NUKOLPA-25204 format. One record per residue (C-alpha): x, y, z; residue in one letter. Coordinates in steps of 0.25 Angstrom, whole numbers, padded with zeros to 4 digits, always signed. Layout:
BEGIN
XYZA/...
END
This chain:
BEGIN
+0000+0000+0000M/+0004+0014-0002G/+0008+0023+0009K/+0007+0038+0011A/+0020+0045+0010G/+0024+0038-0003K/+0029+0047-0015D/+0015+0048-0021Y/+0010+0060-0029K/+0004+0070-0020E/-0010+0068-0026S/-0009+0053-0023T/-0005+0055-0009Q/-0017+0065-0007R/-0027+0054-0013I/-0021+0043-0004I/-0023+0052+0008D/-0038+0055+0004C/-0042+0041+0002V/-0034+0035+0013N/-0034+0020+0011C/-0023+0009+0007P/-0017+0012-0007Y/-0006+0010-0017Q/-0001+0021-0027V/+0004+0018-0041F/+0012+0027-0050G/+0022+0027-0061G/+0021+0022-0075E/+0015+0008-0071N/+0005+0015-0062M/-0008+0011-0070A/-0004-0004-0071E/+0001-0005-0056D/-0012+0002-0051A/-0021-0007-0060K/-0014-0020-0056R/-0015-0016-0041S/-0029-0012-0042Y/-0033-0025-0047H/-0025-0032-0036D/-0032-0023-0026A/-0045-0027-0030V/-0042-0042-0027K/-0036-0038-0013R/-0047-0028-0010G/-0057-0040-0010R/-0050-0046+0001K/-0045-0034+0009E/-0058-0026+0008K/-0054-0014-0001F/-0057-0008-0014M/-0046-0003-0023P/-0047+0010-0030L/-0036+0016-0040L/-0035+0031-0039V/-0027+0039-0049I/-0020+0050-0041S/-0021+0065-0045D/-0022+0079-0039D/-0037+0080-0043I/-0041+0068-0036L/-0033+0071-0023A/-0039+0085-0023E/-0053+0079-0024T/-0051+0069-0013L/-0045+0080-0004E/-0057+0089-0007A/-0067+0079-0003L/-0060+0076+0010K/-0060+0091+0013E/-0075+0091+0010D/-0077+0079+0021S/-0080+0069+0010Y/-0084+0056+0016S/-0082+0043+0009K/-0090+0035+0019E/-0102+0044+0016K/-0101+0041+0001V/-0099+0026+0004I/-0112+0026+0013R/-0120+0034+0003Q/-0134+0028+0000Q/-0134+0021-0013E/-0141+0028-0024T/-0148+0023-0037D/-0136+0028-0045I/-0140+0019-0057E/-0152+0027-0059Q/-0144+0040-0057E/-0134+0036-0068L/-0146+0032-0077K/-0152+0046-0075E/-0139+0053-0077R/-0137+0046-0090Y/-0150+0050-0096E/-0147+0064-0092E/-0134+0065-0100I/-0136+0054-0111A/-0137+0064-0121E/-0122+0067-0120R/-0119+0053-0124C/-0120+0049-0139Q/-0125+0035-0136E/-0132+0025-0144M/-0144+0020-0137D/-0144+0005-0134E/-0155+0002-0144E/-0147+0009-0155E/-0134+0002-0151M/-0141-0011-0151R/-0146-0009-0165E/-0133-0004-0170E/-0125-0015-0165W/-0135-0025-0171Y/-0134-0018-0185R/-0119-0018-0185Q/-0116-0031-0178T/-0128-0040-0178G/-0125-0043-0163E/-0133-0041-0151D/-0130-0028-0143F/-0124-0035-0131D/-0115-0043-0140D/-0109-0031-0147A/-0110-0021-0136F/-0096-0022-0132E/-0091-0017-0145E/-0094-0003-0140F/-0083+0004-0132G/-0069+0001-0127E/-0065-0009-0117T/-0059-0003-0104V/-0051-0014-0096S/-0042-0005-0087E/-0041+0008-0079F/-0041+0020-0088S/-0038+0031-0079S/-0023+0028-0078F/-0022+0032-0093Y/-0029+0045-0092L/-0018+0054-0086S/-0007+0061-0094S/+0002+0059-0083D/+0005+0044-0086E/+0015+0038-0076G/+0013+0050-0066E/+0000+0046-0060E/-0002+0038-0047E/-0013+0029-0044T/-0018+0025-0030I/-0024+0011-0027L/-0033+0013-0015F/-0038+0001-0007E/-0051+0007-0002I/-0057+0000+0010P/-0072-0001+0005V/-0081-0013+0003E/-0088-0008-0010N/-0080-0004-0023P/-0088+0009-0025W/-0084+0014-0012E/-0070+0017-0017V/-0076+0030-0023I/-0080+0036-0010A/-0065+0034-0006W/-0060+0041-0018V/-0071+0051-0023P/-0065+0057-0036M/-0077+0064-0042G/-0087+0075-0039G/-0083+0084-0050W/-0090+0088-0064N/-0097+0075-0069E/-0089+0066-0060C/-0098+0060-0049P/-0094+0062-0034G/-0091+0051-0024A/-0105+0048-0020E/-0111+0046-0034E/-0098+0039-0039M/-0099+0029-0028M/-0113+0026-0031E/-0110+0024-0046V/-0098+0015-0042C/-0107+0007-0033R/-0118+0005-0043Y/-0108+0001-0054W/-0102-0009-0045H/-0115-0015-0042K/-0120-0015-0056K/-0108-0018-0064Y/-0097-0022-0055G/-0089-0009-0057A/-0078-0006-0047V/-0072+0008-0045P/-0057+0006-0047A/-0050+0019-0051L/-0052+0034-0049V/-0045+0046-0052S/-0048+0061-0051S/-0057+0059-0064D/-0059+0044-0067T/-0066+0032-0061L/-0064+0018-0066E/-0071+0005-0062F/-0067-0010-0064V/-0076-0021-0067L/-0074-0036-0067E/-0082-0038-0080E/-0087-0028-0090P/-0102-0024-0091V/-0104-0033-0103A/-0119-0032-0104D/-0123-0022-0115G/-0135-0016-0107E/-0128-0015-0094L/-0116-0009-0101A/-0125+0002-0107M/-0130+0005-0093Q/-0117+0006-0087A/-0112+0015-0099A/-0124+0025-0096R/-0120+0025-0082E/-0106+0028-0085H/-0110+0039-0094F/-0119+0045-0083A/-0108+0043-0072F/-0097+0049-0081C/-0101+0055-0094P/-0086+0057-0099D/-0086+0042-0099R/-0094+0042-0112V/-0091+0057-0117D/-0076+0055-0116Q/-0074+0041-0114G/-0080+0035-0127T/-0078+0036-0141E/-0092+0038-0145T/-0097+0045-0133G/-0108+0034-0131S/-0113+0026-0119V/-0113+0015-0129A/-0098+0015-0131E/-0096+0016-0116L/-0106+0004-0114A/-0098-0005-0123G/-0085-0001-0116S/-0092-0005-0102I/-0097-0018-0108S/-0082-0023-0110K/-0074-0015-0099S/-0070-0019-0085T/-0066-0004-0082Y/-0075+0008-0082W/-0068+0022-0083F/-0074+0035-0080F/-0068+0049-0082W/-0073+0063-0079W/-0067+0074-0087D/
END
């Protein structure tokens, strides 16, 4: 485990002080590979040792966010204890409000087009849409490659979604705050098996054991992703469509969100 007093970046030490639980720090040219390997090892250990691992990419913005919340008497215990809401319905309503921003092909049109082009059933051809995401993406967004540091926290919680209360990175622009983000993580874990695994100052990533391969369910997940993070479609797909995102979800074991 890492210990305070090591020669970390200032922002890394500030984040460690705010989160205050066991950790390891990774840096240098092999940071991404070392952190990913250690995360998956920690998932196995966590089942026995009763913790949930969370990767946190260090920077000044995230350190300032956590410090500001601490000064405002933020309580992770209160967030964890909050009453469960019908977040599925909330995401559905939000999607309906903003759907005009998305150049999506509706399900019936998509089914008909695929049948015309391929002669195949929708569910069989569905995964032709979108890219396959099979690893963490946040490590490769920074222009300071080789200079970042990533912290692997071992967070002493029982449920995967509760890690969000320990590292509340949102609450600005369209990025949800800790309360809503944790509710979404709880719902997605129960419905799809998605586990929040990595955060930075502006990204959130999930890991799944298996893709959401069913076409109808992948479309629902894609609409929810768009409602949760419009940039996932607006800037994260080639066609600007929920259909493309759904195709990606249907064959991916990692979910990636980025707020601009």
